[in-house]
PASEBA-1860 file (N, C-alpha, C; in nm, 3 decimals):
! residues 214
1> RHPAQLDL> 1.788/0.146/2.189/1.759/0.157/2.070/1.926/0.321/2.065 ~ 1.996/0.267/1.922/2.072/0.403/1.885/1.992/0.469/1.828 ~ 1.971/0.604/1.848/1.961/0.709/1.718/2.012/0.685/1.557 ~ 2.091/0.651/1.545/2.125/0.617/1.409/2.062/0.522/1.319 ~ 1.955/0.430/1.376/1.897/0.273/1.353/1.767/0.309/1.415 ~ 1.701/0.455/1.434/1.589/0.410/1.500/1.440/0.427/1.409 ~ 1.386/0.345/1.394/1.282/0.265/1.306/1.176/0.249/1.384 ~ 1.093/0.420/1.376/0.956/0.365/1.437/0.874/0.260/1.395
9> SKSDICLL> 0.733/0.188/1.509/0.688/0.106/1.448/0.532/0.137/1.520 ~ 0.450/0.076/1.476/0.303/0.143/1.516/0.309/0.149/1.676 ~ 0.341/0.006/1.747/0.352/0.068/1.911/0.472/0.190/1.977 ~ 0.564/0.202/1.923/0.616/0.354/1.876/0.508/0.436/1.868 ~ 0.488/0.458/1.767/0.337/0.596/1.751/0.239/0.589/1.917 ~ 0.262/0.497/1.958/0.080/0.404/2.026/0.185/0.508/2.179 ~ 0.317/0.493/2.188/0.436/0.535/2.348/0.432/0.708/2.275 ~ 0.440/0.752/2.130/0.460/0.862/2.182/0.272/0.961/2.186
17> YQQFSGRS> 0.138/0.870/2.138/0.034/0.952/2.199/0.041/0.944/2.385 ~ 0.091/0.879/2.430/0.096/0.898/2.618/0.133/1.017/2.603 ~ 0.324/1.005/2.557/0.432/1.130/2.586/0.363/1.220/2.575 ~ 0.260/1.289/2.466/0.243/1.414/2.411/0.086/1.413/2.448 ~ 0.022/1.344/2.410/-0.151/1.398/2.448/-0.152/1.444/2.568 ~ -0.257/1.525/2.594/-0.257/1.655/2.681/-0.149/1.759/2.701 ~ -0.028/1.784/2.667/0.076/1.816/2.699/0.031/1.943/2.614 ~ 0.083/2.104/2.665/0.050/2.164/2.609/0.182/2.210/2.523
25> EHEIQDCL> 0.163/2.311/2.411/0.318/2.354/2.312/0.465/2.363/2.403 ~ 0.453/2.468/2.489/0.534/2.488/2.598/0.625/2.321/2.687 ~ 0.488/2.231/2.746/0.559/2.122/2.751/0.591/2.084/2.654 ~ 0.574/2.037/2.524/0.646/1.932/2.424/0.825/2.016/2.419 ~ 0.767/2.137/2.392/0.967/2.177/2.329/1.053/2.201/2.501 ~ 0.997/2.205/2.598/1.069/2.136/2.650/1.146/1.985/2.657 ~ 1.024/1.900/2.611/1.124/1.742/2.610/1.126/1.782/2.533 ~ 1.145/1.861/2.354/1.203/1.824/2.259/1.341/1.889/2.305
33> KKALFLLD> 1.346/1.982/2.396/1.468/2.045/2.427/1.549/1.929/2.495 ~ 1.520/1.851/2.587/1.579/1.712/2.649/1.625/1.623/2.572 ~ 1.562/1.613/2.450/1.564/1.449/2.378/1.673/1.500/2.296 ~ 1.659/1.670/2.250/1.794/1.713/2.187/1.981/1.726/2.240 ~ 1.869/1.776/2.407/2.038/1.726/2.431/2.097/1.597/2.421 ~ 1.983/1.531/2.525/2.082/1.332/2.485/2.078/1.309/2.344 ~ 2.048/1.344/2.246/2.066/1.267/2.114/2.206/1.337/2.099 ~ 2.216/1.472/2.101/2.323/1.503/2.089/2.525/1.446/2.234
41> RKMKLPQI> 2.397/1.429/2.290/2.576/1.363/2.410/2.557/1.188/2.374 ~ 2.455/1.120/2.268/2.435/1.008/2.209/2.521/0.984/2.081 ~ 2.512/1.089/1.945/2.584/1.094/1.850/2.707/1.163/1.830 ~ 2.704/1.340/1.932/2.844/1.450/1.886/2.765/1.530/1.794 ~ 2.610/1.592/1.785/2.628/1.656/1.680/2.683/1.788/1.657 ~ 2.690/1.757/1.495/2.824/1.939/1.492/2.716/2.033/1.542 ~ 2.804/2.147/1.521/2.738/2.246/1.573/2.644/2.334/1.518 ~ 2.642/2.314/1.379/2.561/2.395/1.350/2.399/2.316/1.260
49> SRRYASLC> 2.455/2.173/1.312/2.296/2.078/1.341/2.227/2.105/1.462 ~ 2.299/2.112/1.561/2.243/2.141/1.684/2.152/2.271/1.679 ~ 2.203/2.357/1.608/2.167/2.514/1.632/2.056/2.503/1.505 ~ 2.030/2.423/1.429/1.927/2.456/1.302/1.795/2.308/1.406 ~ 1.875/2.216/1.486/1.767/2.163/1.515/1.714/2.260/1.635 ~ 1.774/2.356/1.739/1.709/2.386/1.844/1.590/2.518/1.824 ~ 1.635/2.556/1.673/1.528/2.682/1.590/1.399/2.620/1.565 ~ 1.420/2.470/1.516/1.322/2.433/1.494/1.228/2.362/1.574
57> ISKIAAAI> 1.267/2.366/1.676/1.173/2.305/1.804/1.080/2.377/1.840 ~ 1.074/2.474/1.785/0.913/2.551/1.844/0.810/2.456/1.724 ~ 0.858/2.526/1.630/0.788/2.459/1.463/0.731/2.308/1.523 ~ 0.869/2.235/1.522/0.825/2.095/1.519/0.675/2.093/1.695 ~ 0.726/2.160/1.794/0.577/2.162/1.909/0.490/2.169/1.850 ~ 0.487/2.252/1.787/0.340/2.317/1.696/0.281/2.230/1.669 ~ 0.360/2.142/1.566/0.256/1.993/1.499/0.290/1.903/1.554 ~ 0.316/1.797/1.653/0.336/1.758/1.747/0.222/1.787/1.830
65> HNAAKMKT> 0.187/1.899/1.927/0.054/1.974/1.988/-0.085/1.895/1.912 ~ -0.080/1.983/1.774/-0.190/1.978/1.665/-0.222/1.846/1.658 ~ -0.109/1.737/1.623/-0.158/1.576/1.584/-0.165/1.554/1.675 ~ -0.168/1.554/1.783/-0.182/1.459/1.901/-0.370/1.498/1.921 ~ -0.366/1.614/1.927/-0.515/1.617/1.983/-0.593/1.584/1.828 ~ -0.560/1.561/1.707/-0.631/1.546/1.604/-0.619/1.355/1.617 ~ -0.562/1.327/1.672/-0.456/1.200/1.667/-0.436/1.141/1.505 ~ -0.300/1.257/1.447/-0.241/1.179/1.364/-0.109/1.224/1.357
73> LDKVFLIP> -0.032/1.184/1.481/0.062/1.164/1.481/0.162/1.104/1.444 ~ 0.083/1.043/1.363/0.214/0.891/1.234/0.192/0.991/1.113 ~ 0.145/1.102/1.116/0.168/1.192/1.052/0.317/1.262/0.972 ~ 0.316/1.319/1.165/0.435/1.383/1.235/0.592/1.261/1.275 ~ 0.555/1.163/1.293/0.654/1.033/1.297/0.634/0.959/1.209 ~ 0.709/0.944/1.111/0.704/0.858/0.959/0.733/0.694/1.038 ~ 0.650/0.597/0.978/0.708/0.500/1.003/0.706/0.483/0.850 ~ 0.859/0.385/0.883/0.960/0.362/0.724/0.877/0.263/0.669
81> AYPEREPK> 0.884/0.233/0.530/0.779/0.157/0.483/0.931/0.112/0.390 ~ 0.962/0.047/0.355/1.042/-0.109/0.280/0.957/-0.182/0.218 ~ 0.933/-0.104/0.066/0.900/-0.160/-0.036/0.927/-0.306/-0.128 ~ 1.034/-0.317/-0.072/1.173/-0.423/-0.114/1.105/-0.574/-0.069 ~ 1.036/-0.574/0.070/0.994/-0.641/0.103/0.892/-0.717/0.137 ~ 0.835/-0.644/0.021/0.639/-0.689/0.012/0.677/-0.795/-0.093 ~ 0.600/-0.892/-0.060/0.580/-1.011/-0.163/0.600/-0.962/-0.295 ~ 0.657/-0.995/-0.369/0.630/-0.999/-0.539/0.487/-1.032/-0.605
89> IMLSYGDR> 0.439/-0.994/-0.676/0.400/-1.041/-0.819/0.348/-1.028/-0.906 ~ 0.408/-1.176/-0.936/0.475/-1.188/-1.089/0.364/-1.251/-1.169 ~ 0.323/-1.190/-1.319/0.201/-1.261/-1.387/0.246/-1.222/-1.517 ~ 0.226/-1.340/-1.571/0.258/-1.403/-1.735/0.200/-1.394/-1.848 ~ 0.194/-1.421/-1.954/0.062/-1.520/-2.018/0.075/-1.576/-2.044 ~ 0.156/-1.689/-2.020/0.213/-1.800/-2.034/0.186/-1.878/-1.909 ~ 0.244/-2.013/-1.845/0.322/-2.080/-1.721/0.118/-2.095/-1.697 ~ 0.043/-2.132/-1.808/-0.010/-2.156/-1.715/-0.030/-2.289/-1.600
97> MDDRKYQK> -0.129/-2.349/-1.513/-0.057/-2.455/-1.435/-0.231/-2.563/-1.485 ~ -0.150/-2.632/-1.440/-0.163/-2.797/-1.526/-0.343/-2.805/-1.438 ~ -0.448/-2.842/-1.543/-0.572/-2.841/-1.511/-0.631/-2.943/-1.295 ~ -0.568/-3.004/-1.282/-0.553/-3.080/-1.181/-0.536/-2.942/-1.055 ~ -0.384/-2.922/-1.060/-0.353/-2.826/-0.989/-0.439/-2.656/-1.007 ~ -0.476/-2.648/-1.034/-0.609/-2.521/-1.074/-0.719/-2.547/-1.002 ~ -0.784/-2.684/-1.035/-0.943/-2.758/-0.962/-0.870/-2.747/-0.851 ~ -0.737/-2.817/-0.741/-0.721/-2.805/-0.658/-0.742/-2.656/-0.570
105> LVERVLQT> -0.703/-2.569/-0.671/-0.664/-2.425/-0.622/-0.785/-2.353/-0.601 ~ -0.910/-2.392/-0.705/-1.055/-2.357/-0.627/-1.116/-2.376/-0.526 ~ -1.130/-2.548/-0.563/-1.178/-2.611/-0.445/-1.078/-2.461/-0.275 ~ -0.997/-2.519/-0.301/-0.875/-2.450/-0.161/-0.969/-2.283/-0.127 ~ -0.996/-2.188/-0.233/-1.030/-2.099/-0.232/-1.201/-2.053/-0.196 ~ -1.247/-2.177/-0.247/-1.394/-2.165/-0.179/-1.377/-2.250/-0.088 ~ -1.292/-2.329/0.012/-1.339/-2.392/0.144/-1.304/-2.284/0.237 ~ -1.243/-2.179/0.154/-1.206/-2.033/0.287/-1.269/-1.952/0.311
113> DSSEEKVA> -1.303/-1.951/0.457/-1.382/-1.857/0.453/-1.322/-1.656/0.484 ~ -1.227/-1.675/0.546/-1.199/-1.537/0.493/-1.112/-1.445/0.441 ~ -1.182/-1.375/0.379/-1.154/-1.288/0.246/-1.011/-1.267/0.243 ~ -0.945/-1.234/0.319/-0.802/-1.168/0.305/-0.726/-1.280/0.273 ~ -0.787/-1.440/0.374/-0.689/-1.515/0.290/-0.730/-1.622/0.177 ~ -0.827/-1.604/0.138/-0.872/-1.632/-0.008/-0.789/-1.545/-0.097 ~ -0.761/-1.361/-0.090/-0.713/-1.282/-0.185/-0.608/-1.336/-0.201 ~ -0.461/-1.373/-0.067/-0.344/-1.458/-0.058/-0.332/-1.580/-0.107
121> LILQEVHS> -0.423/-1.616/-0.088/-0.404/-1.768/-0.209/-0.422/-1.773/-0.330 ~ -0.546/-1.679/-0.370/-0.509/-1.595/-0.496/-0.366/-1.624/-0.552 ~ -0.358/-1.483/-0.443/-0.251/-1.421/-0.535/-0.087/-1.498/-0.496 ~ -0.081/-1.587/-0.456/0.028/-1.659/-0.406/0.067/-1.809/-0.495 ~ -0.060/-1.804/-0.569/-0.075/-1.954/-0.650/-0.043/-1.899/-0.812 ~ -0.120/-1.803/-0.857/-0.158/-1.811/-0.994/-0.084/-1.658/-1.053 ~ -0.003/-1.743/-1.118/0.092/-1.658/-1.220/0.081/-1.643/-1.365 ~ -0.006/-1.675/-1.342/-0.023/-1.620/-1.544/-0.177/-1.524/-1.558
129> IADLLDIL> -0.176/-1.438/-1.609/-0.319/-1.315/-1.655/-0.434/-1.447/-1.686 ~ -0.432/-1.559/-1.771/-0.541/-1.653/-1.833/-0.572/-1.702/-1.685 ~ -0.515/-1.755/-1.624/-0.540/-1.795/-1.434/-0.611/-1.735/-1.380 ~ -0.522/-1.582/-1.383/-0.581/-1.488/-1.314/-0.754/-1.495/-1.336 ~ -0.772/-1.464/-1.467/-0.919/-1.435/-1.524/-0.975/-1.535/-1.477 ~ -0.953/-1.667/-1.501/-1.025/-1.809/-1.444/-1.069/-1.777/-1.318 ~ -0.942/-1.775/-1.227/-1.018/-1.781/-1.075/-1.084/-1.711/-1.018 ~ -1.072/-1.621/-1.057/-1.164/-1.473/-1.050/-1.280/-1.461/-1.087
137> SDAELHAE> -1.332/-1.559/-1.228/-1.442/-1.617/-1.218/-1.476/-1.721/-1.137 ~ -1.449/-1.857/-1.116/-1.442/-1.972/-1.074/-1.468/-1.941/-0.911 ~ -1.355/-1.900/-0.845/-1.357/-1.910/-0.722/-1.508/-1.803/-0.635 ~ -1.583/-1.773/-0.711/-1.744/-1.709/-0.663/-1.706/-1.661/-0.578 ~ -1.582/-1.508/-0.576/-1.569/-1.392/-0.492/-1.695/-1.320/-0.511 ~ -1.720/-1.243/-0.389/-1.801/-1.111/-0.351/-1.714/-1.001/-0.395 ~ -1.803/-0.873/-0.379/-1.756/-0.810/-0.478/-1.585/-0.715/-0.380 ~ -1.660/-0.750/-0.294/-1.507/-0.616/-0.196/-1.408/-0.732/-0.228
145> ELGLIINT> -1.410/-0.924/-0.246/-1.315/-0.939/-0.245/-1.252/-0.925/-0.350 ~ -1.285/-0.908/-0.469/-1.240/-0.885/-0.602/-1.191/-0.715/-0.599 ~ -1.263/-0.647/-0.521/-1.192/-0.497/-0.508/-1.054/-0.507/-0.413 ~ -1.036/-0.583/-0.307/-0.914/-0.639/-0.229/-0.836/-0.671/-0.356 ~ -0.851/-0.724/-0.373/-0.741/-0.852/-0.524/-0.763/-0.745/-0.637 ~ -0.811/-0.654/-0.721/-0.770/-0.547/-0.784/-0.660/-0.459/-0.731 ~ -0.705/-0.381/-0.613/-0.641/-0.318/-0.597/-0.465/-0.304/-0.495 ~ -0.480/-0.482/-0.493/-0.328/-0.522/-0.432/-0.279/-0.572/-0.631
153> LPSAVFVA> -0.310/-0.543/-0.723/-0.206/-0.584/-0.855/-0.153/-0.481/-0.906 ~ -0.013/-0.512/-0.901/0.081/-0.395/-0.989/-0.003/-0.327/-1.099 ~ 0.020/-0.274/-1.136/-0.014/-0.125/-1.211/-0.057/-0.219/-1.350 ~ 0.090/-0.269/-1.383/0.122/-0.332/-1.504/0.004/-0.438/-1.555 ~ -0.025/-0.551/-1.469/-0.098/-0.640/-1.449/-0.285/-0.583/-1.422 ~ -0.295/-0.472/-1.350/-0.422/-0.415/-1.342/-0.459/-0.330/-1.474 ~ -0.359/-0.270/-1.544/-0.374/-0.279/-1.675/-0.471/-0.372/-1.797 ~ -0.342/-0.462/-1.753/-0.403/-0.588/-1.843/-0.512/-0.644/-1.848
161> LLSQYPND> -0.582/-0.640/-1.675/-0.694/-0.683/-1.667/-0.830/-0.608/-1.726 ~ -0.737/-0.441/-1.720/-0.821/-0.313/-1.773/-0.884/-0.361/-1.908 ~ -0.735/-0.335/-2.039/-0.784/-0.420/-2.143/-0.861/-0.549/-2.195 ~ -0.913/-0.584/-2.057/-1.048/-0.721/-2.097/-1.156/-0.637/-2.112 ~ -1.137/-0.571/-2.013/-1.323/-0.518/-2.000/-1.298/-0.353/-2.044 ~ -1.287/-0.332/-2.130/-1.283/-0.171/-2.199/-1.434/-0.084/-2.180 ~ -1.540/-0.185/-2.096/-1.654/-0.080/-2.121/-1.711/-0.227/-2.072 ~ -1.916/-0.181/-2.059/-1.942/-0.277/-1.937/-2.111/-0.317/-2.104
169> DFLESEHE> -2.021/-0.314/-2.279/-2.139/-0.334/-2.327/-2.184/-0.473/-2.349 ~ -2.041/-0.565/-2.365/-2.121/-0.733/-2.316/-2.068/-0.769/-2.250 ~ -2.107/-0.763/-2.088/-2.086/-0.823/-2.009/-2.196/-0.923/-1.958 ~ -2.194/-1.071/-1.937/-2.298/-1.143/-2.012/-2.316/-1.211/-1.859 ~ -2.229/-1.199/-1.747/-2.223/-1.265/-1.637/-2.189/-1.140/-1.490 ~ -2.307/-1.182/-1.372/-2.317/-1.104/-1.286/-2.133/-1.106/-1.240 ~ -2.079/-1.173/-1.259/-1.972/-1.218/-1.221/-1.843/-1.098/-1.281 ~ -1.907/-1.095/-1.418/-1.824/-1.017/-1.515/-1.855/-0.838/-1.485
177> QLLYGALQ> -1.977/-0.836/-1.468/-2.009/-0.675/-1.415/-1.967/-0.688/-1.221 ~ -1.947/-0.744/-1.159/-1.865/-0.690/-1.023/-1.741/-0.678/-1.052 ~ -1.648/-0.750/-1.157/-1.559/-0.763/-1.183/-1.477/-0.622/-1.252 ~ -1.588/-0.562/-1.329/-1.601/-0.441/-1.433/-1.530/-0.328/-1.335 ~ -1.674/-0.331/-1.191/-1.692/-0.279/-1.150/-1.545/-0.223/-1.105 ~ -1.501/-0.384/-1.030/-1.373/-0.341/-0.951/-1.271/-0.275/-1.013 ~ -1.255/-0.295/-1.145/-1.132/-0.243/-1.202/-1.168/-0.088/-1.212 ~ -1.337/-0.020/-1.254/-1.361/0.098/-1.273/-1.345/0.186/-1.137
185> KRKQRLSF> -1.360/0.107/-1.031/-1.355/0.194/-0.907/-1.177/0.227/-0.861 ~ -1.091/0.125/-0.926/-0.914/0.146/-0.937/-0.910/0.227/-1.028 ~ -0.943/0.264/-1.124/-0.945/0.380/-1.252/-0.940/0.482/-1.173 ~ -1.072/0.506/-1.114/-1.136/0.645/-1.096/-1.071/0.709/-0.954 ~ -0.974/0.598/-0.887/-0.896/0.686/-0.793/-0.777/0.685/-0.831 ~ -0.732/0.747/-0.945/-0.621/0.795/-1.012/-0.604/0.896/-0.999 ~ -0.543/0.926/-0.952/-0.510/1.076/-0.888/-0.552/1.229/-0.971 ~ -0.611/1.270/-0.938/-0.568/1.395/-1.070/-0.474/1.460/-1.139
193> DDKEQGNN> -0.375/1.455/-1.054/-0.201/1.471/-1.090/-0.153/1.395/-1.178 ~ -0.168/1.266/-1.184/-0.100/1.143/-1.253/-0.194/1.176/-1.341 ~ -0.296/1.180/-1.398/-0.393/1.225/-1.560/-0.305/1.338/-1.581 ~ -0.228/1.474/-1.508/-0.248/1.575/-1.583/-0.108/1.518/-1.597 ~ -0.033/1.463/-1.561/0.121/1.452/-1.617/0.133/1.378/-1.686 ~ 0.023/1.321/-1.736/0.045/1.211/-1.839/0.084/1.030/-1.767 ~ 0.102/1.058/-1.632/0.197/0.920/-1.550/0.061/0.771/-1.620 ~ -0.091/0.816/-1.677/-0.180/0.730/-1.700/-0.145/0.649/-1.822
201> GKRFEQCR> -0.043/0.724/-1.904/-0.051/0.704/-2.033/0.072/0.629/-2.029 ~ 0.192/0.668/-1.945/0.286/0.564/-1.927/0.277/0.462/-1.913 ~ 0.201/0.408/-1.778/0.101/0.291/-1.676/0.068/0.256/-1.799 ~ 0.052/0.305/-1.922/-0.060/0.206/-2.069/0.095/0.191/-2.155 ~ 0.193/0.226/-2.165/0.280/0.216/-2.257/0.335/0.112/-2.230 ~ 0.387/0.141/-2.086/0.480/0.054/-2.039/0.380/-0.098/-1.969 ~ 0.302/-0.117/-2.057/0.157/-0.257/-1.988/0.218/-0.319/-2.168 ~ 0.195/-0.229/-2.269/0.186/-0.216/-2.417/0.339/-0.281/-2.395
209> KWKKKT> 0.474/-0.259/-2.350/0.621/-0.336/-2.338/0.644/-0.461/-2.285 ~ 0.552/-0.503/-2.136/0.532/-0.551/-2.077/0.433/-0.707/-2.160 ~ 0.390/-0.640/-2.199/0.322/-0.767/-2.274/0.375/-0.829/-2.386 ~ 0.448/-0.739/-2.429/0.539/-0.789/-2.572/0.660/-0.901/-2.552 ~ 0.744/-0.833/-2.362/0.813/-0.917/-2.353/0.737/-1.052/-2.321 ~ 0.614/-1.043/-2.235/0.598/-1.263/-2.204/0.508/-1.274/-2.321
END
């Protein structure tokens, strides 16, 4: 592959582990110097870029050496993420599916053994908040499955569900208790920094606007 188009994959990280595991920092430096030489021959780097890369080799080698020992090379050699390639989850308050289609979906979910397949099926077929609330109850999902779905939902949809269960005062069924627990676990995982910076409030405000549009 041409280095200008070098997108690493998980298999590449495994190869890098084989390349660097058990090597000393000096050996890793030699490897990086050789890599820089080959890169320069391939891309004709500007002199200032070559000089900067050369100065960074010792620090990079130390980071690689430590990451190889800690088995965290994926923190040094990053795998690119492409959020635009992820499936879009779009839900509205309208557009409920007809009863027959909904019942067939419930039956398919109940007949599916894999938790991952259940979650994928629900998120693929359900397109309204009302249908989502219904199927989360009717599909007899376990706590782990509910948690998997809740953690996959976009922030606006998550906040919309959270607003349906603001507290545990009136939870009548075991399902509602499990769903409330899954919502609270995701809410608790919101970072301290997000709360400090007011991002949480922004999400709620975005959800209010989103509700009005739909």
